[in-house]
Every structure is written in C-alpha cells, then in structure tokens.
N, C-alpha and C positions, 0 to 999 in steps of 0.2 A: 548421547540423547537418552536420558533414563526417564523413567516415569514414575519412580517413587523416591522422595527425598526425605531426609530427617528433618522434621518440622514438628512445632509445637501444635498439637491438635486444637481446632477451634472448639468454641462451646457446643456441647452435644444438644440437638434438637430431639423430640421424641422419637425414639426408633419403634418402627412397626413391629406389631406382634409377629412371632416368628411365622405363624401360618399366613401372613400377609406379606407384601413385599414392598420395596421402593417402587415408585411409578416408572423409572427408566425413561424419563423425558428426552425427546430428541433434541439434540443441540444444533448439529449441523448436518447438511446432506449435499452430496456431489452426485453426479451421474452414476459413480460407481461405489460410493461408500455412504454409510449412514452412522452417525455418532450419536450415542444416547447415553443416558446415566447409567450406573451399574446398578444391578439388582442382585439379590441373593441368589436368584436363579441362575446367575453367571458363575457362581463358585466352581461347579465342576469345569467350565471352559477356562476360566483364570488359572485354576489349579494345573490343568495340563499344559498351558502356555508357560507358566514360571517354572514348571518341573522339566520342561523339554531341555535335553542336553545341549542341544544346538543353539537354543535361545540364550541359556545361560552362560555359554562361552564368550557371549559378546557384551555382557552387562557389567557395569561397574557399581550398581546400586543393588539394593535389597531385592530378593525374589522369594516371597513368602509362598510356602507350598502346603503347610499345615491346614487343616480345616479352620480352626480358630483364627489364624492369621489372616486367611484369605476372607473370612468373614468381617473381621475387624477392618480389613481394608475396605470392603464394600460399604459399611457403615460409616467409616471416616471419611470416604469420597462424597457420601451424600451430606455429610455435615460441612463439607467443604463447598458444595453447590450453594448452600444456603448462607454460609458465613463469607464467602467470596465469589460471589455471582460471576459466572464465566470462567472460572478456574476449576479444575479437578481433573479426574481421570474418567476417560469414556470408553465404553464398549464399542467397537468398530465392526460393522457387518458388511458384506458386500451386497450387489443388487438382488441376490437370492437369499437374503438375510441369513447367510453362513457366517459365523464369527471368524474375524480375521486377525483379531488382536485388540490392542488399547492404543489411545492417543492421549497425551495429557498437556496440561499447562499448570505447573506446580510452583507455588511461591517458595523461595529458598528461605532457610532460616536466617541467614545473614542479610541485611539489607532489603531493598524493595524488588530484587531480582526475581523473574519468573523464568522457570526452565521449561522449554518444550521437550516433549518425549513421544517415542513410538516403541512399541513392542509387538511384533508379528509372530504368527504362527508361521512355521518353515513353509507350509504349502502357499501361503501368500507371498513369500519372498520372489522378487524378480518381476513382479506385476506392476509395479511403480506405485502401489498402494500408498506407501510412505511419503511419497512426493505429493500425491494428491491430497491425502490427509494433512500433510504438513501445510500445504498452501492454505487449505480450509482453516486450519488453526492459527496461521499467522495473520489471514485477513480478519479472523474473529478477535484475536488478540489485540490488534491496533484499531480496527473500526468500531467493535461493539464494546470491548472492555476497556479501551483507552490506554493501553500500556505504552510507555515510552520505548522499550526495548525488551527482547527476548534472549535467552542465553541457551546453548546447546553445549552438553558435554559427552565426551566419548573417549574410549581408551585409544591410546595412540596408534595401536596396531589396527584399529578398526577404520579401514579407509573407506568402506562403504558409507558410513554415517558422515564422514568427512565430505564426500561428494555430494550426498544428499543436503547437508547443510549449505554447501555452496551453491548448490542449484537453487535453494530457496532464498539466497542472497546473503546469507551470514557470512561474516569476515572473522578470520583468526584473532584471538585475544590472549594468546599465550598458553602455558601450560601450568595448571593449578593441581591441588589435592581436592579430590571429589570422593566423599564416602571413604576417606582414608587410603584412596588409591590414586595414583597418577593419572591425570586426564587432561585432554586439550579442551579449552573452552573456545567457542565461537559465540559472536553477538551480532544481532539484527536490529538496527533502530527502526522506529516507526518513519522516520523520514526517509531512510534508505528504501525501505519497502514501498512507499508511496511513490517515490521518484522512479523506482524500477518498473512499478506498475504503470504509471503514465508514459513511460517511454515505450512500453509494449504495447500500449493502446492505439 
C-alpha cells in the first residue's frame, strides 16, 4: 500500500510564491482523523516520516527525503488535486491536530487503476488509524470519485498491510512487479464495497 507511484505529472497550475503556501483544504474527517491537502509547511514532517528507518523498512516505493524532492512532492500533489479531483496524497492529523502520516489515492501509470496508500509515523502504529483512514478513502473513492475499483500493493513479507487490506474488503489478485520489486496486489471493487456495507448496516 504505497503512496507514491511513477506517473506522468499533470499540467502545472500556478504555484504560490514561496512566502505563501497551498491552502491545505480538508478532504475527509472521521472522529479521530482529519485528511487535508499537503502544504509547504508540511515539508519537515514529511521529511521525518520518509527518513524514518522503521517506515522505510516496509516500503516498496520511493521515499523522498531531500528538501527539493519533498518540495516537488507537495507541489505535484497540489497539481493532482486540480487535474484529478478526489485523488492525491493527503496530510493526516489526529484529533489534537498532531501529524500521524499520509493517506493517498494515486492513479497508476498503466491503465485506469488507482492505488490506495497509507504511510504512518511509528508513534501512530497500532492505533487503528490505517483502518479508519482506509475506510474513509474507500468510501470517498467509490461514492465521491466514482471509481470502479481500487488496488493495494505491499511487499510479500508485510503481513500487517495484508491484514489491513483484507479488513477493508480487498481480495488477493496475485503477485506482480511494483516499482521494480516483487509485490502482492489486492483489489477491491465498488460493488463489493457496497455489498459489504449493505450487509453491515
């Protein structure tokens, strides 16, 4: 379940002057989480997240840590919000507005597939934020964006993400190469999401 993929960048909108910032508009909220757009002010937190050795150990995708790379990521995410409304990478904070990580819905370069992703700071692990945020994103992807399906990818040894995806209703779809590495692919269709939620109601 990565949150950065190799994709062709969308057309660039006007970028704010350095002394200003992107608005960081709220996308989704739950009782414990708030997801909003990335801002330049998030660069230090994003850098610490991506540089954390424990976080990097579980990733199969890129993990930018240099200032210009993280700055470019923030700018690119804001381009995505405009070119593909409802998709992107979002800053996640808890009820106290403390940064806990990022969540994402990112279009893959091949086909129409969209990848769901989460990346949390170690201090937020074990608190079910990934499941709570994942449910928010799945509901948003199918009800608001109108996607037909979502895909999740993880390293074969990362059983935590496998359990998370299964809890969200994803089903296994074989092993693939993702970012040049061996990965397991899981898929969730809009129909299965609706059926599971109807049964739980």
